[in-house]
C-alpha positions as CSV (number, residue, x, y, z in Angstrom):
1,M,-28.6,-176.3,-65.2
2,N,-25.2,-174.9,-64.7
3,R,-23.1,-174.5,-67.8
4,P,-19.3,-174.8,-68.0
5,Y,-17.0,-171.9,-68.4
6,K,-16.5,-170.6,-72.0
7,A,-12.9,-170.5,-73.2
8,I,-12.6,-167.4,-75.4
9,S,-9.5,-166.5,-77.4
10,A,-8.3,-163.1,-76.5
11,A,-5.0,-161.2,-76.5
12,A,-1.4,-161.6,-75.8
13,L,1.8,-159.7,-76.8
14,L,4.3,-159.9,-79.5
15,L,7.2,-157.5,-79.8
16,S,8.7,-157.6,-83.3
17,M,12.0,-155.9,-83.9
18,S,13.0,-153.7,-86.8
19,G,16.8,-154.0,-86.2
20,Q,19.4,-156.3,-84.7
21,A,21.9,-154.2,-82.7
22,F,23.7,-150.9,-82.6
23,A,27.1,-149.8,-81.7
24,A,26.5,-148.2,-78.3
25,C,24.0,-150.9,-77.0
26,T,23.3,-154.5,-78.0
27,S,19.7,-155.7,-77.5
28,S,18.6,-159.0,-76.1
29,V,15.8,-159.0,-78.7
30,Y,18.0,-160.4,-81.5
31,H,16.1,-163.5,-82.7
32,P,14.0,-163.2,-85.9
33,G,10.6,-163.3,-84.1
34,G,11.4,-160.5,-81.7
35,Y,10.1,-160.6,-78.1
36,S,7.1,-162.9,-78.1
37,G,4.9,-162.9,-75.0
38,D,1.9,-165.0,-74.1
39,I,-0.7,-164.3,-71.4
40,G,-1.5,-168.0,-71.1
41,T,-4.9,-168.8,-69.6
42,V,-6.5,-166.0,-67.6
43,T,-9.7,-166.6,-65.6
44,V,-12.0,-163.6,-65.2
45,T,-14.3,-164.1,-62.2
46,D,-15.9,-160.7,-61.4
47,I,-17.9,-160.2,-64.6
48,N,-20.4,-158.1,-62.7
49,A,-17.8,-155.4,-62.0
50,A,-18.6,-151.9,-63.2
51,V,-17.6,-150.8,-66.7
52,G,-14.1,-149.4,-66.4
53,S,-13.1,-151.6,-63.5
54,P,-10.0,-153.8,-63.7
55,L,-10.7,-157.5,-64.1
56,T,-7.1,-158.6,-63.2
57,G,-4.1,-157.3,-61.5
58,W,-1.0,-156.3,-63.4
59,R,0.6,-159.3,-65.0
60,D,3.8,-160.0,-66.9
61,F,4.3,-161.0,-70.5
62,P,7.0,-163.7,-70.2
63,S,8.9,-164.4,-73.4
64,V,7.9,-167.8,-74.8
65,S,11.2,-168.4,-76.7
66,Q,13.7,-166.9,-74.2
67,G,12.1,-167.7,-70.8
68,T,12.5,-164.1,-69.5
69,K,10.0,-161.4,-68.7
70,R,12.1,-158.4,-69.8
71,V,13.8,-156.9,-72.8
72,S,17.3,-155.8,-72.1
73,W,20.1,-153.8,-73.7
74,Y,23.8,-154.1,-72.9
75,C,25.4,-150.7,-73.2
76,D,28.8,-149.2,-73.3
77,S,30.2,-147.2,-70.4
78,G,29.0,-143.6,-70.6
79,T,26.2,-144.2,-73.0
80,N,23.1,-142.1,-72.6
81,V,20.0,-144.2,-73.2
82,K,16.5,-142.8,-73.6
83,F,13.4,-145.1,-73.8
84,S,10.0,-144.0,-75.2
85,A,6.7,-145.6,-76.0
86,Q,3.7,-144.5,-78.0
87,G,0.3,-146.1,-78.3
88,T,-1.4,-146.4,-81.7
89,A,-4.9,-145.3,-82.7
90,G,-7.9,-147.6,-82.0
91,A,-8.2,-147.3,-78.2
92,V,-11.8,-147.7,-77.0
93,S,-11.5,-145.8,-73.7
94,T,-9.1,-144.7,-71.0
95,Y,-8.3,-146.4,-67.7
96,N,-7.1,-144.4,-64.7
97,D,-5.5,-146.0,-61.7
98,G,-5.3,-142.9,-59.6
99,S,-1.9,-141.7,-60.7
100,R,-1.6,-142.7,-64.3
101,S,-3.8,-143.0,-67.4
102,Y,-3.8,-145.9,-69.9
103,S,-5.4,-146.3,-73.3
104,V,-7.7,-149.4,-73.3
105,Y,-7.5,-151.5,-76.5
106,P,-10.0,-154.1,-77.6
107,T,-9.0,-157.8,-77.1
108,G,-11.5,-159.2,-79.5
109,M,-13.6,-160.5,-76.6
110,P,-16.7,-158.2,-76.2
111,G,-16.6,-156.5,-72.8
112,I,-12.9,-157.0,-72.1
113,G,-10.2,-154.5,-73.0
114,I,-6.5,-154.5,-72.3
115,V,-4.0,-151.9,-71.1
116,F,-0.2,-151.9,-71.1
117,R,2.5,-150.3,-69.0
118,T,6.2,-150.3,-69.2
119,H,8.7,-149.9,-66.4
120,G,12.5,-150.2,-65.8
121,D,14.0,-153.3,-64.3
122,T,17.5,-152.4,-63.2
123,G,17.1,-150.3,-60.1
124,V,19.1,-147.4,-61.5
125,G,17.5,-144.2,-60.3
126,S,14.7,-142.9,-62.5
127,H,15.0,-146.1,-64.6
128,N,12.2,-147.6,-62.5
129,I,9.5,-145.0,-63.4
130,V,6.3,-146.7,-64.6
131,T,4.6,-145.4,-67.8
132,G,1.2,-146.1,-69.1
133,I,0.9,-146.6,-72.9
134,L,-1.4,-143.9,-74.4
135,S,-2.9,-143.7,-77.8
136,N,-1.0,-141.3,-80.1
137,T,1.0,-139.9,-77.2
138,T,4.7,-140.3,-76.7
139,Q,5.5,-141.4,-73.1
140,R,9.2,-141.0,-72.1
141,T,9.9,-143.5,-69.4
142,Y,13.3,-142.3,-68.5
143,S,16.6,-140.9,-69.7
144,Q,19.6,-142.5,-68.1
145,T,23.4,-142.1,-68.5
146,N,25.6,-145.1,-67.6
147,P,28.3,-143.3,-65.5
148,A,30.0,-146.5,-64.6
149,A,33.5,-147.3,-65.8
150,S,32.2,-150.7,-67.0
151,N,29.4,-151.6,-69.4
152,R,25.9,-152.0,-67.9
153,T,22.7,-153.8,-68.7
154,Y,19.5,-151.8,-68.9
155,A,16.1,-153.5,-69.2
156,Y,12.3,-152.8,-69.2
157,E,9.2,-154.9,-68.7
158,I,5.8,-154.7,-70.3
159,N,2.8,-155.6,-68.1
160,Y,-0.9,-155.8,-69.0
161,R,-4.2,-155.6,-67.2
162,L,-7.6,-156.6,-68.4
163,I,-10.4,-153.9,-68.1
164,K,-14.1,-154.3,-68.3
165,T,-15.5,-152.3,-71.2
166,G,-19.1,-153.6,-71.4
167,A,-21.3,-156.7,-71.2
168,I,-19.0,-159.7,-71.4
169,S,-19.7,-162.3,-74.1
170,S,-17.8,-164.6,-76.5
171,G,-15.6,-163.3,-79.3
172,G,-12.4,-163.9,-81.3
173,I,-9.0,-162.5,-81.5
174,V,-8.4,-159.1,-83.2
175,P,-4.7,-159.0,-84.1
176,R,-3.4,-155.4,-84.1
177,V,-0.5,-153.2,-83.3
178,I,-1.0,-151.6,-80.0
179,A,2.1,-149.4,-79.6
180,R,5.7,-148.9,-80.6
181,T,8.6,-148.6,-78.2
182,W,12.1,-147.4,-78.9
183,W,15.5,-146.9,-77.3
184,E,17.7,-144.0,-78.4
185,P,21.4,-144.0,-77.4
186,T,23.6,-140.9,-77.8
187,P,25.8,-139.7,-79.5
188,S,23.0,-139.1,-82.0
189,H,24.6,-140.9,-84.9
190,F,23.6,-144.2,-83.4
191,N,20.3,-145.1,-84.8
192,P,17.4,-145.9,-82.4
193,R,15.9,-149.4,-82.5
194,E,12.1,-149.8,-82.6
195,Y,9.8,-152.6,-81.5
196,N,6.1,-153.0,-82.1
197,I,3.7,-154.2,-79.4
198,L,1.0,-156.4,-81.0
199,L,-1.9,-158.4,-79.7
200,G,-1.3,-162.0,-80.3
201,R,-2.4,-165.1,-78.5
202,G,-3.8,-166.2,-75.2
203,T,-7.0,-167.5,-73.6
204,I,-9.5,-165.7,-71.3
205,I,-12.0,-167.9,-69.4
206,A,-15.1,-166.0,-68.5
207,P,-17.7,-167.8,-66.3
208,V,-21.2,-168.0,-67.8
209,P,-24.0,-166.6,-65.6
210,T,-26.4,-169.3,-64.3
211,C,-29.5,-169.1,-62.1
212,N,-32.0,-171.8,-61.0
213,L,-35.2,-171.6,-58.9
214,A,-34.6,-173.0,-55.5
215,T,-35.6,-176.6,-55.2
216,S,-38.3,-175.8,-52.7
217,D,-39.9,-173.4,-55.2
218,L,-40.3,-176.1,-57.9
219,D,-43.9,-177.3,-58.3
220,R,-44.7,-175.4,-55.1
221,T,-48.2,-175.2,-53.6
222,I,-49.1,-172.1,-51.6
223,R,-52.0,-172.9,-49.2
224,L,-54.3,-170.0,-48.2
225,D,-56.1,-170.4,-44.9
226,P,-59.8,-171.2,-45.1
227,V,-62.1,-168.1,-44.8
228,R,-65.8,-167.6,-44.3
229,I,-67.9,-165.7,-46.8
230,S,-68.7,-163.3,-44.0
231,N,-64.9,-162.4,-43.9
232,F,-65.2,-160.6,-47.2
233,T,-65.9,-157.2,-45.8
234,G,-63.9,-155.7,-48.6
235,I,-62.8,-157.1,-52.0
236,S,-60.1,-159.4,-50.7
237,T,-59.1,-161.4,-47.7
238,G,-56.8,-164.2,-46.4
239,L,-53.5,-162.6,-47.3
240,K,-50.4,-164.9,-47.2
241,Y,-46.8,-163.8,-47.9
242,F,-44.2,-166.1,-49.4
243,D,-40.8,-165.8,-51.2
244,L,-39.5,-167.1,-54.5
245,T,-35.8,-167.6,-54.6
246,A,-33.3,-168.0,-57.5
247,N,-29.9,-169.3,-56.7
248,C,-27.3,-167.8,-59.0
249,S,-23.6,-167.9,-60.0
250,N,-22.0,-164.9,-61.8
251,A,-25.3,-163.2,-62.4
252,S,-26.3,-159.6,-61.5
253,S,-30.1,-159.7,-61.8
254,V,-33.0,-162.1,-62.3
255,T,-36.3,-161.5,-64.0
256,F,-39.3,-163.5,-62.8
257,R,-42.2,-163.9,-65.4
258,F,-45.7,-165.0,-64.3
259,T,-48.2,-166.7,-66.7
260,G,-51.6,-168.2,-66.1
261,T,-55.3,-168.0,-67.0
262,P,-56.8,-164.5,-66.3
263,A,-60.0,-164.4,-64.4
264,P,-63.2,-163.7,-66.5
265,G,-64.1,-160.1,-66.1
266,N,-60.9,-159.1,-64.3
267,A,-57.6,-159.9,-66.2
268,A,-55.6,-158.6,-63.2
269,L,-56.5,-161.8,-61.3
270,F,-55.8,-165.4,-62.0
271,A,-58.9,-167.6,-62.7
272,N,-60.2,-170.1,-60.1
273,T,-60.5,-173.7,-61.5
274,D,-62.1,-175.2,-58.5
275,T,-65.7,-175.1,-57.0
276,A,-66.1,-171.7,-55.4
277,R,-67.7,-169.0,-57.5
278,G,-67.3,-165.2,-57.5
279,V,-63.7,-165.5,-56.3
280,A,-60.2,-165.6,-58.0
281,L,-56.6,-165.4,-57.0
282,W,-55.0,-162.0,-56.4
283,L,-51.2,-162.2,-56.6
284,H,-49.0,-159.1,-55.9
285,T,-45.7,-157.8,-54.9
286,P,-45.7,-154.9,-52.4
287,G,-47.9,-152.2,-53.9
288,Q,-48.3,-153.8,-57.4
289,T,-50.5,-156.5,-58.8
290,V,-48.9,-159.5,-60.6
291,S,-51.1,-160.5,-63.5
292,H,-50.7,-162.8,-66.5
293,N,-47.4,-162.1,-68.3
294,S,-46.2,-159.7,-65.6
295,T,-42.4,-159.5,-64.8
296,R,-40.4,-158.5,-61.8
297,T,-36.6,-158.0,-61.8
298,V,-34.6,-158.5,-58.7
299,A,-30.9,-157.8,-58.1
300,V,-28.7,-160.7,-57.1
301,S,-27.1,-160.4,-53.7
302,A,-24.9,-163.0,-52.1
303,N,-25.7,-165.3,-55.1
304,R,-29.5,-165.1,-54.5
305,A,-32.4,-163.2,-55.9
306,V,-35.4,-163.2,-53.6
307,L,-38.9,-161.9,-54.6
308,R,-41.5,-161.3,-51.9
309,L,-45.1,-162.1,-53.0
310,G,-48.5,-161.9,-51.5
311,A,-51.5,-164.1,-52.4
312,E,-55.2,-163.4,-51.5
313,Y,-58.8,-164.4,-52.2
314,H,-60.3,-161.7,-54.3
315,K,-64.0,-161.1,-55.3
316,T,-64.9,-161.2,-59.0
317,T,-68.3,-160.7,-60.6
318,G,-71.4,-162.6,-59.3
319,P,-72.2,-163.8,-55.8
320,L,-69.7,-165.6,-53.6
321,T,-70.4,-169.3,-53.1
322,Q,-68.9,-171.9,-50.8
323,G,-66.2,-174.0,-52.3
324,K,-62.5,-174.2,-53.0
325,L,-60.0,-171.9,-54.8
326,A,-57.4,-173.4,-57.0
327,S,-55.3,-171.5,-59.5
328,A,-52.1,-172.5,-61.4
329,V,-49.4,-169.8,-62.0
330,T,-46.2,-170.7,-63.9
331,V,-43.0,-168.8,-63.0
332,N,-40.1,-168.7,-65.4
333,I,-36.8,-166.9,-64.8
334,T,-34.2,-165.2,-67.0
335,Y,-31.0,-163.6,-65.8
336,N,-28.0,-161.4,-66.7
């Protein structure tokens, strides 16, 4: 039976300020709570992605209280503004997107980490350089002088991306400071203003893997063709191939487990419960016998896991007699 998505509390962003304003520049982050962002509800679909792969694209942290996705400073003419960011300790890995590196921080949900980046939002030269936030490393996004005769607004955005760090399962929030960012105006007697980046609130919806045996494989009877005793020139005869299929959603592999009554004198076979004597059921996958409590694991492809099996009459101890072969084998599946 398919189960519903699990809603798992995870991470968002809160920028808390340590100051109000300074003489050369005035910040938009003036309210007591600082810049508070919220990831809202994010659905992660590719839970079978490789560890280290992104689970989302880059997304904004819009301010809940101010309705904007950026933090801005309004600066006097001729003011030199330098912006820096430094990640805290506690990163679990590093994510590389080909040109930049980012520290991956835990979200509180096992298997899902989060990375941050900052970038300018005014279109003024080097102001638009993107910087990844790295643990214990100061990243200088840009240094920009306002040469205009009039005052000018500078701004930056913080984006996030979710990264797979392991097997995904449920978990709770882990509030923590991720990084600190600061702007430094010159002349140097103007004090820099610092803001912390913290994990806060949000919801990640991760689909739960489900698999079910195909309807046609439930209570299925495999009928072997009739054979003559004279056909037994070797130890087995009457081979018939068939497939077992599991239909899956968000699963990467399926394990089929077989149970039944072993044949007396040969536990590799399944016992015959009908009238023929000296014969049992031989069940096998290519090159390997399937006996009681055997398992076979099959990768899921296109939402299906298909296991090819063969069934045959097989000699046991004692003489062969005319009659029927019947043997019950139960198949259970587990999946990841």
